[in-house]
C-alpha positions, 0 to 999 in steps of 0.5 A: 578394555585395552585398545588394540593399537600399539604404544610404539605408534602413538606419534604416527597415530597423532601425526596422521590420524588427527588430520585424517579425522579432521579431513574426514569431518570436513569432507562430509560437510563440504566435499562428500566426494573426497570422503574416501581419501581421508577414510582410506588413509585413516584405515591404513594407519589404524590397520598398520599400528594394530596390536592384537592380544595373542595366546602365547604357547609356553615352553622352554624348548619352543622358539616362537615367531617374533613377527607376523609375515611370510618365511622367506629364508631358512639358511645356514649362516655365520653370525659374527656379532654375538653368537660368533658361530654357525647358525640356522637363520629363519627370515620373516618378511613383513608386508605393510598389511601385517601386524608390525609389533615384534615379540620375543621368541623365548623366555630370556635375558637381553645380553647384547644390542647393536644398532647399525645404520645402512641402506633401505633396500627392499626387505625381500632383497638378499642384500638387505641382510648385510646392507640395510639399517638393522638392530640386533638383539642377543638373548640368553635363554633363562635356565639354559646356556642356549643363546639366540639372536633376533635381528630387525631389518628396515625395508624400502619403506621402513625408516624406523626400528623400535627396540624398546629394551636394554641389556639386562632386561628379562622378557617372557616368551611372546612379550612385545619388545618393539616394531619396525615401521612400514614393511620390513624383515625380522630374522632369528638365528639359532646356533648349530651347536643346539639341537634345533628342529625347524617346524616351518618352511619357506613360503609359510605364513607365521604369526608373532607370538603364536607360530612355533618356528622350531623346538630345541631338543635336549 
């Protein structure tokens, strides 16, 4: 049976989890009134690095959510790194209570990866889009000329972006590809040249690998 914890968090689970378990044991024996403290930290760590399995909706015309969280923006922007065109951008804010494992929204091939160092502004801040540390991944949909972009943006607490892929890798829809560690934002860019029907709204809660952000119309 698979343990529902992400492999991307093994280092943190060992670094913080082991001392918490040890502290919990010592507290039970020596200082029972301290038990809630290591118990709280351990529960937070396990909750943050949880990685539940998901039933992934399949469809070449579907763009599914790459992240758990809340839709914060649906806006037109010009994407100048990979697509070089006007796009619809859907931004998803992830709080520290959300699952932070990211999933690929389409069945596609990785054609472009760019990591940019930057600030660590609050992920809800509009300026974080251009100023914060981020990782951008360009995908070409299999069996189609359509291309999209996924952008992982670090937040005020998040200090590390994990993007476990390389140019040339092929991902199935909903497959895990990385995570952002401790509060963040993920964005999806779809070119205006594509007939894309947005199926979410600002303020809506979404689930990685399950919620359909929109459909690509032929």
